[in-house]
N, C-alpha and C positions, 0 to 999 in steps of 0.2 A: 754840208760837207764842202770844204773849199780848198783843202790842201792837196797838192799833186806831189807824187814821188819824184825823186831825182831822175829815175828812169824815164818817166813820162815827160818831164820838163825837157830833158836832153833830146829825146826822140822828137818831140813837138817842135822845138826850136831848130834842130838840124833839118827836119823835114820841111818846115815852112820857110825858114830864112835862108837855108843853104842848099836845099834839095840834095842833101848828102845822105848816102846810104851808110849804115853803121854795121859793124861786124860782118862786112862783106855782102850785106843784103839790104834792100830797102825795107823800111818799116811797113809791116802789113797790119792792118787793124785786126784785133782778135776776133775769132769766130763767135765766141761766147764770153760773157762777163759774169763774174761770180762775186757774191758778197761774203766777207769773212767777219768773224766775231773775235774781239780782242779784250783782254783784261787790263790793258794799258796801251799807251800810245805806240803804234807800230813804227813810227818814225819814217823818214824818207829813204832809209838805207835799203829797203826791200829785204830785210833779214827775217821776216816772219815773226818778229818779236811779239810775245804775249798772245799769239793766236791760240784760241781754245783747242784742246786736243782731247781725244777720248770722249766718254760719256755719250756716244752716238753722234757726235758732232761731225759735220762735213760742210764745206762751203756750199752755197746755194746759187743757182742760176738767177740772174735778174736781167730784165730788159728795160729800156728807157724810151720814152716818147720823143717827139720832135724837140729840137733845140729851140728855145725861146730867147729872143734878144729884146731887152728893155733897158733903157738908160745905160747903154754900153756894157751891159752885163749879160753874159750868156749862161743859160742854165738848161738842164734837162732833168726831168723827174721820172722815177720808176713808173711803169705802167702795168705792173703785175704785183700781186701780194707775194712776198717772199716768206715761206714757211720752212723753218729749220726742223730737222728730225727731233722727235721727242727725246729729251734728255734721259739717258739710262741711269745716270747718277748725277749728283750735284756737280756743277762746274766748279773748278778750283778757286775761282774768285768771280766777282761781279763783272759783267760785260760793260765796258765803259767806252769802247771804240769799235767802229766797223771799218772795214777796208773793201776796196774794189780791186779784184785781181783779174788777170787775163787767162787764168787756168784753174781747173778744179783743185789741183794739188800743185805745190811749188809755184811756178809761174812768176809773174812780175806784179808787184803792187803798183797800182795806177793812182788811186785816190785813197784818202783816209780821213776820218773825222770823229770827233767825240760825240757820244750820245748826249742828248740834253739831260737825261736822267739815267744813272747806272741801273742795270737790271740784274737782280739775283736770279739765277736759273738753278732750280733744284730738280731732283729726280721726278720725271713725269711732266715737267714743264715743256712748253713749245714756244720758242722765241719766234716772233713774227714781225715783219715790217710791212705795213699796209701799203697798198698801191698808192702812189703819189706822195708817200711820206719820205722817200729817199731822193734828195735833190743834189745834183752836182752843179756848182756855180763857179764860173771863171770870170774874173774882172780884168 
């Protein structure tokens, strides 16, 4: 996962390069980070496009280990297994993207990326991301 949203890019640059507060307040790191599932590219606009809804779905909490720096690339990988609720019915389409949000509902999209393989989720399935399998990389 290597794409950052417009929201995160703006906050990062203003914070690091200009020490500027936005919307009347300084940017504060989110208390929790959540993973979202999408049936298509959510894009940089933070509009929640293509996020799964219904079928028992809810974003799930994720935590990350230390940031690693190698060859001028920074990355952090999840350090917990993320298990979504068991699907109560078939998802409307295959899960093809995941997102990282700063809130359980609504909130701001921070990062997003395509899955290496689309996943069909049918009633009774449990979508899971194994610990260490979700990595955010910035170059």
